[in-house]
C-alpha positions as CSV (number, residue, x, y, z in Angstrom):
1,M,0.0,0.0,0.0
2,S,1.2,3.5,-0.9
3,A,1.1,6.6,1.3
4,W,0.8,10.1,-0.3
5,E,1.4,13.4,1.7
6,T,-0.7,16.4,0.8
7,D,-1.5,19.8,2.2
8,V,-5.0,19.9,0.5
9,L,-7.3,17.1,-0.4
10,V,-10.1,18.0,-2.7
11,L,-13.0,15.6,-3.3
12,G,-14.8,16.3,-6.5
13,G,-13.5,17.5,-9.9
14,G,-16.4,19.7,-10.7
15,P,-16.0,23.4,-11.4
16,A,-15.6,24.3,-7.7
17,G,-13.3,21.5,-6.9
18,T,-11.1,21.9,-9.9
19,W,-10.6,25.6,-9.2
20,A,-10.1,25.0,-5.5
21,A,-7.3,22.5,-6.5
22,V,-5.7,24.8,-9.0
23,S,-5.8,27.8,-6.6
24,A,-4.3,25.7,-3.8
25,A,-1.5,24.4,-6.0
26,T,-0.8,27.9,-7.4
27,A,-0.4,29.2,-3.7
28,G,2.2,26.4,-3.3
29,A,0.2,23.6,-1.6
30,R,0.7,20.0,-2.5
31,V,-2.7,19.1,-3.8
32,I,-4.5,15.9,-4.5
33,L,-7.9,16.1,-6.4
34,A,-9.9,12.9,-6.3
35,D,-12.9,12.3,-8.5
36,K,-14.8,9.3,-9.8
37,A,-13.9,10.3,-13.4
38,R,-11.6,12.7,-15.2
39,C,-12.3,16.4,-14.3
40,G,-15.2,17.8,-16.2
41,A,-16.7,14.3,-16.9
42,S,-18.9,13.7,-13.9
43,G,-21.3,15.6,-11.7
44,P,-22.7,18.9,-12.8
45,T,-20.2,19.2,-15.6
46,A,-21.1,16.0,-17.4
47,A,-24.5,17.3,-18.7
48,G,-23.7,21.0,-18.7
49,R,-20.4,20.9,-20.6
50,T,-18.9,23.9,-18.7
51,S,-15.7,25.4,-19.9
52,L,-13.1,23.4,-18.0
53,W,-10.0,22.9,-19.9
54,N,-7.1,20.6,-19.0
55,V,-4.0,22.6,-19.9
56,E,-0.6,21.3,-19.0
57,P,1.8,23.7,-17.3
58,G,4.1,25.4,-19.7
59,P,3.9,28.0,-22.5
60,A,0.4,26.7,-23.7
61,R,-1.1,27.6,-20.2
62,A,-0.3,31.3,-20.7
63,E,-2.3,31.3,-24.0
64,A,-5.3,29.5,-22.5
């Protein structure tokens, strides 16, 4: 069994959970985001198709 250390554990990858995780990570926290599917594919975002983009860190993020 593995053990992970984190400062913030976010449960749910909907709009609020995703942005909470991004905000905490941007502030320097070690974040784990747990969801039953990939972010934007479950909960309120599954039917609503909100504008959540998965952009890897790097030059493309600045353009997103």
